[in-house]
C-alpha positions, 0 to 999 in steps of 0.5 A: 499499500503506498504511504498516501493511501495510508494517509488517506486512511489515517485522515479519515480515521481521525475525523470519524474519531472527532466525529464520534467524540463530539456526538458522545458530548452532545449525547452527554449533555442531553443526559445532563440537561435531562438529570438536571430537570429530573433533579429540580424536585426532591423528596425531603423529610423533616420534623413538626415541632412535635416530631412528627416527621413530614413529607415535602417536595423540595424545587430548588431550581436556583443556586443562590441562597438569596433567591426568593423562597415560597413555602406551599400549604395544601387545602383540606384532604390534600397533598403536596401534589396540589402544587405539581405544576404550580411549583415548576411554575414558580421556579420558572418566575424565578422562585425556590419553592417547598410543597409540605404534606401536613398532617391534615390532608388525603391525597391530590394528584396521585401523591399520598400524604405521607405527614397525615399517613404518619400521623395516623400510624402515631397516634396524633390528633390530624386536625386543622389546628394541629396542623399549624406546627407543622407551618411553622417547622416547615417556614423554620426549615426553609429559612434555616436550610435552604433560604437566605433571602425574602421567605413568603407563605403560601396557603389553600383554603384551611392552610391559608389561614393558618398562614395568616395567624403564623405571619400575626404571631410570628412575623420574623418568619413571613416576610409576605403571604399568598392566601387562597380562600382564606376563611373562618374554618374553626369555629367547630374546632372550639374557636372564635367565629372571628379568630382568623379575623383577629389575627389579620389586625397584626398582620404587616407584611405584603398580602395577596388574597383570592377565591372562587367568586362566590367564596369572596364573603368569606374572606371579605372582613379578614382582609379588611381587618388586615394591618398591613396597607400592602394587600391586594385581592383578586376574584376571577369573572368566571365562577373560579375554583376553591384554592391554590387548584384555581391555577391548574392548567385545565381551568379555563380561567386560570391565566387570570389568577397567574396574572394576579399572582404574578403581578404580587410576586414581582415585588420580591424578585430582583431585577434582572 
């Protein structure tokens, strides 16, 4: 074989090897991107105030510890699954999130409430009132481990009311509050008929309140009682939906809710 033929073959082998290497790198990059997307949500546990193990989904998309952080609380008979699509959108808006299972709940979007299951197994009372300590523990955990910037509490139905109480009683834990369908849900549990309204008089952080249109009277007195002047409310022109699920894409009027939510959240984001 001539030297020219050998040289040509060597060049062809070199080109083929380089092409394979480039493709391998590209495939590796795609795998890394896919892995990153998969790892945006991570299941964690931490202790409530009485030691009960709380299950939660951590949506830690942004590495900067000063990224604003939202702790997400579900409605009755629900779980952290209430926030699967909501938290991902909040990530895209520039927030890190933690969605927890409170001890008072069930299942949502095929996600079982692990905290409620542990509470039942441990003989603990899974009431709305007992769940307040789970909210406090989650906010404390977020501040201690993940967030050095602003921390917001986001509640749905009964947890929206409890979040108002936490913001009133422990203002250093809550820099902002989003309440989806709050109300006086605790009278049957022995609390005064204006228990949440009374707490609202001490809330000083920015507050956003919304609900289905038919639920407005359930929170009007609470909203009016808020001490903060920085408060915003939204009602859809349509019937709307109860709790945080009003933001789910499956509902045609979810865009209106999102527009109002994003306008409120904008004050917590650093200019890009």
